N, C-alpha and C positions, 0 to 999 in steps of 0.2 A: 695223120690221122690222128683226130682229137677224142681222147674219150676220159670222162670225169669217173672217177670209181670209187667205190664206200664200202667199207666190211668194219661192222659192230657184231660178229658173231658172239665174239667172245669176249674177255675183259679188255685185251688187248687190242682197241679199236684202230682206224687206219683210214688215211683218205687219200687219192692218188690222182695225177692227171697224167694221161700219157699225150705228149706234144713233140712232134718232128722228132719222132722217133727214142727220144728220152722221157725218162719218169720223174715228176716230182713227187715227193713222199711225204706227209705230215703223220706222225705217228699221235694218238689219243690213250693215255694209262689211265686206267680204273673206269669201268661199267658206270660209273655213277658220272662221268665228268660227258661222254659220248653226245649228250642232246645241248649240252652247252657249247661243244667245241666243234661238233661237224659242220655247221652252214660256216661257222667262222675261217675255219679251215681249208672248205672251200671255196670259198671267195678269196682269200690270200694267196691259193693255188694258182685260181685263173688271174688275177693279179700280177702274181710275179712272172707266168707266160705270155700275159698282155693277150689273153685269148676270153673273146666272147662266149656266153653261153649260146649265140647262135650259131659259132662256129664249130661248136661240138658236132661229133659224127655221134655219138650216141653217151647212154648215161649207164653206170652198170653197178651193181651190189651183190655182196655176198648174201646167198638168199638162204644159209645156213648146210645143215642144221646147226643150231647152237641155242644161244639166250634167245627167249622169246621177245623181250622188251628190245633186246638188239635188231634182232630181225625186222621188226615192226618199223623201229626207227630209220633203218635203211632202206626199207621199201619205202616207204611212207617219203623222206626226202629225195629219192630217186625219182619217184612217180610225181613229186611237185615240181622238178626242176624241168622233165621229159617233157609236162604237160604244157607247161610255160614254154617251152621251147619249139614243139612240135617235132619230138625225139623219139627215137625205140630205145627201149631198154633191154641190155645182157643182165638176165637173171642167173649168176653164175653159182655153182653149187661150193659153198666154203669149205668142204673136205677136198675137193678137185682144185681149188687155189692152192691149198695147204702143199698136195702132192706134189704141183708143179715146182716146189722149191728143192725138193729132193730130184738129183739127177742122178737117176736111177731108171731103167725099164721098167720097174715094178713095186709100187710101194702100196702097202695097208694103211692106211690111216685110220685113224681113232682119237676120239677127243671125248673130256670128261664132260656127259649129261647129266650131272649130279643126279640124284635118285636111287643113288646104287646102281646106277644104268650109264651106257657107252654110246655114243653114235659111232658106225664105221663103215666104212668101204674100201674095196680094193681099186687101184687103176692101173693102166697098161698103158705106156706111149704108145701112139697112134703113129702113120705115115707123117706126120707134120709134125713129131715131139711132142702132142699134147697128151696129157692124162687123160685116158677114157676109161670110162664107168666099166668095172667086171663087176656083172650081177646087181645087185641091187644096193643102195644106203638102208641101212638097218639100227635101228636101237636096239639093245641088250643089255641082258647083264653079265657083266665081264667075264664069268666063267660059262657063256653061253655061247662067247665069240669064237668063232673057228676060220682059220685061213683057207683061203683057195688053196688048191695043189699046188705044190712046187713052194720056192723060196721068197720072199719078199724083204722089204726095207722096210720099216716101220715108223711111225712117225703122228705125233700127237699127244697131247695131253693125259689121256689116258692113260697112255705108259708108263709116265710120271704117279698117277694117284694109284694105279694098281699094276704096281710092278711085277707082284707074284704071278696072280690072276691072268696076266698078259703077256708081258715081256718074260720071265721066267716059263712059264708052260710052252713056250711058243720058241723058245730059245734055241734050239736045235735047225730053226726053219728059218730064222731073223735072219740077214745079213748085217743089220745095222739098225739103228734107232737114235730118232732126235726128238727125243720127248717133250723139248723148249719149244718146237715146230709150232706157230700158230698163223690162222691164216690173217693174210695180210692184203692190201688195196693192190698192192702191186702186181701180185700175180691174178687179183681180179680184172683188172685193166687189160691183161695181158692174154686173157681167157675171152673176154670179151671183144678185142682186136680180131680172135680168129671167129667168134660169133657175129659180127658185122660182115667179115669177108665171105662166110657162109651162109648170109641173109638169116640169121637165127633170131635177131632182133626181135620183141615183142611189143604190143601198144602199152602205154603205162598203165591203163586199165585192165590188163591182164597180167600183169606182173605181181606175184604173190610169193612168201618166203617159203621156202621148204621147213615144215615144222617136224616131220618124219614119226614125232608121237604126241597126243592130243592133249596130253593131262600137264600140267605143270606144278603139281603137289601132290604127294601120298597123304590117304586115310593115316589118321595115327595108328591103327590096326594095321598099315601096310608099311607103316616107317616099324614097328614094333617087331614085325617077321621076320624084317631086312638086320633085326640086331639092332636099330636105332633106339631113340629116346622118344616116350609118349610126348 
């Protein structure tokens, strides 16, 4: 199976090519470099594996939640490639991709959403070993985040940005924590392979980011109310 994947939901972007059971990966450091590097790196991956776009089974992208600009970039590039080659797209939840990095049955993922909020979701492994969403993906203030019943392994940047509000407050129910973990194109490709097998690809015109929240900035009054500066 040949799958080209893109993940630019956070500052640490990446692209990957699943080919012949192996993954070729390129990391992109710094959000400002995403738009400049992504097409070049995708071309290099295809050339290295000697795979033509017409030989792909699908294109995949991390749909978020995450940085709005990064999500639109990944979606747009995936749509452009898929439209040109008449391919379906695997729209992958970036929090689910992060959860797939953690080799435990239950993972609670929380990433920094800026503006004093975090994106969060819980995942439990299904019969195929893939992380399945428990409940819904949400965007909340750190003190409003509640874990589902039971014990969970924690992962994501929010546990680094909000250690007291998240890590310390739920310490008795966390079996471990990886605050440095970020969504990667590697896992986006693996989840996309499952989507191909299950017939869950969407046509390019229907692919869209998962924003979760609509606002990209707070008003001055909202910043002051949260203790920020005008």
